C-alpha positions as CSV (number, residue, x, y, z in Angstrom):
1,X,102.6,-24.9,46.5
2,X,103.2,-24.3,50.2
3,X,104.5,-26.9,52.6
4,X,101.3,-26.7,54.7
5,X,99.3,-27.7,51.6
6,X,101.7,-30.6,50.9
7,X,101.5,-31.9,54.5
8,X,97.7,-31.4,54.6
9,X,97.4,-33.6,51.4
10,X,99.5,-36.3,53.1
11,X,97.3,-36.1,56.2
12,X,94.2,-36.5,54.1
13,X,95.5,-39.5,52.2
14,X,96.8,-41.2,55.4
15,X,93.8,-40.2,57.4
16,X,96.1,-39.2,60.3
17,X,97.2,-35.9,61.8
18,X,100.9,-35.3,61.2
19,X,101.3,-31.8,62.7
20,X,100.6,-30.0,65.9
21,X,98.6,-26.8,65.8
22,X,101.8,-24.9,66.5
23,X,103.5,-26.4,63.4
24,X,100.5,-25.7,61.3
25,X,100.5,-22.0,62.3
26,X,104.3,-21.6,61.7
27,X,104.2,-23.3,58.3
28,X,101.1,-21.2,57.3
29,X,102.9,-18.0,58.4
30,X,106.0,-19.0,56.5
31,X,104.0,-19.4,53.3
32,X,101.6,-16.4,54.0
33,X,103.4,-13.6,55.8
34,X,101.3,-11.0,57.4
35,X,98.1,-12.9,57.5
36,X,95.1,-12.4,59.8
37,X,93.8,-15.0,62.2
38,X,90.8,-15.5,60.0
39,X,93.2,-16.6,57.2
40,X,94.8,-19.2,59.5
41,X,91.4,-20.5,60.6
42,X,90.2,-20.9,57.0
43,X,93.2,-23.1,56.2
44,X,93.3,-25.0,59.4
45,X,91.5,-28.1,60.7
46,X,91.8,-26.7,64.2
47,X,89.1,-24.6,65.7
48,X,89.3,-20.8,66.0
49,X,89.6,-21.0,69.8
50,X,92.5,-23.5,69.6
51,X,94.3,-21.4,67.0
52,X,93.8,-18.2,69.0
53,X,95.2,-19.9,72.1
54,X,98.3,-21.1,70.3
55,X,98.8,-17.8,68.6
56,X,98.8,-16.2,72.0
57,X,101.4,-18.7,73.3
58,X,103.6,-18.4,70.3
59,X,103.5,-14.6,70.5
60,X,104.4,-14.7,74.2
61,X,107.3,-17.0,73.5
62,X,108.7,-14.5,70.9
63,X,108.2,-16.9,68.0
64,X,105.6,-14.9,66.1
65,X,104.7,-11.2,66.2
66,X,101.5,-9.4,65.7
67,X,101.3,-6.0,64.0
68,X,98.4,-3.6,64.1
69,X,97.1,-2.4,60.7
70,X,94.7,0.3,59.5
71,X,95.5,2.3,62.7
72,X,93.2,0.0,64.7
73,X,94.9,-2.0,67.5
74,X,92.1,-4.6,67.3
75,X,93.0,-5.5,63.7
76,X,96.3,-7.4,63.6
77,X,98.3,-9.5,61.2
78,X,100.8,-12.1,62.3
79,X,104.3,-12.8,61.1
80,X,107.2,-15.0,62.0
81,X,110.0,-13.5,64.1
82,X,113.5,-13.5,62.5
83,X,114.7,-16.6,64.4
84,X,111.7,-18.7,63.5
85,X,111.8,-17.6,59.9
86,X,115.5,-18.7,59.6
87,X,114.8,-22.1,61.2
88,X,111.9,-22.7,58.8
89,X,114.1,-21.6,55.8
90,X,116.6,-24.3,56.9
91,X,113.8,-26.8,57.2
92,X,112.4,-26.0,53.8
93,X,115.9,-26.4,52.3
94,X,116.2,-29.8,53.9
95,X,112.8,-30.9,52.6
96,X,113.8,-29.8,49.1
97,X,117.0,-31.9,49.4
98,X,114.9,-35.0,50.1
99,X,113.4,-35.0,46.6
């Protein structure tokens, strides 16, 4: 079970948002490397427009990268950059230590 799913369950039970859109995108990409924006939108409580805007900002900041696939520059998948992946590895380790 991914961290996004665990946090989403807590949010539902508490009836409060715990994460920003950026955090949701990063956790989803950590658990689902190489996903399409459609995959993110299906798992998110944020709108497609909001997710797309934050994806653009995270890409510009060098936190995530987009890779074209099927030889079509319009079809892309997103992944974490190495630094963000390492930071999330550390975070996941700390969350496991809390158990």
